[in-house]
N, C-alpha and C positions, 0 to 999 in steps of 0.2 A: 536651117542656117540662114543667116542674114548678113548683109554688109553693114559696116559701121555707119556709112552714110545714111542708110535707111533707118537705123536706130536714132541717129541725130535728127533726121527729118521727123520721126514720130514724136520725139521729145519736144521739138519745136512746135509741132502741130497739135500737141496734147492728145495724140492718139496712141501713146505707148502701150496702153492696156490691150489694144488690138494685136500688138506683136507678142505680148507676154502670154496670152492665153489665160484661161480661167484659173489654173493652179497658181500662177505667179502674180496675177493682177491684184490679188488681195494682200500680197506681202508688202512690207515697207521697202522703199527704194534701196536702203542701205543693205538689205538682206538679199538683193538680187545682184549677182555678180556677172560681169561680161567677160567671156573668155574667147580668145582667138584660136581658131583651128590651126595647129602647128606653131605659128608665130605671129606676133603683132605686126601688121602693116596695113596700109590703106586698102589693099585689094583682097585681103583674106576674108574668109567667112567667120562670123561670130555667132556665139550661142549663149543663151542665158542659163545660169545655174542658180538654184536656191542655195544660199550660203549654209554650209554645214561645217561643224567643227572638224578641223584637220585639213580643210581645203588650203592648198598652198598655191604657189605661183604657177605650178604646172599640175594639171590633173590629167588622167588618162581614162577615156571612156571608149569602149569597143576598140581597143588598141590604137586609138587616135589621141595624140597629145593635144592639150589645150593650154594656152598661156594666158594667165590672168591679165586683163586690161585694167579694170577698176569696177567699183560698184555702180549701179545705175544712178544712185544718189550723187556720187562724185562726178559722173559724166554730166548730169544735169547741171551741177554747179559750174563745171568748166564751160559748158555751152553758154550759160547765163553770163559768166565772166567775160568771155570773148565777144558776146553780142552786146554787152554793155559798152565795150570800147568802140565797136563798129557793128551796128545792127544789120548791115546789108551783106554781111559775110554769107557766102553760099555754104551749103552742107559739105561739099567736097573740100572746101578750104578749111572748114572747121575740123574735118577728119585729120588733116595734116597738123593743124595747130594743136589739137588735143593729143595726138600721138607724140608729137615733139615735146609737149609740156610734160606728159607722164614719163617719157624717156629721160628728160632732163632731171625731173624730180627724183627718179629712182637712182640716179648716178651721183 
């Protein structure tokens, strides 16, 4: 499990493959989904899943529900979007911006 801030930091630092591990590092970013344990917020733990047919907004693994945030590709695009506007944003601020953006987009 990992915090969203750590994922953002790895994307920014181009070290995301270190977090993904060997099995996911060879997959395309759009095939790697980021899910929040229980519910999406800045302080929850996140986990990567390889996209499979039938994956919905909520999946359950070992009796623990996970809520879908977005693909790693979408997260990378959002990071680049926000950094293009102001490149000095910190990772913790990006977490809030991205969660707010995705929440607004889904409503």
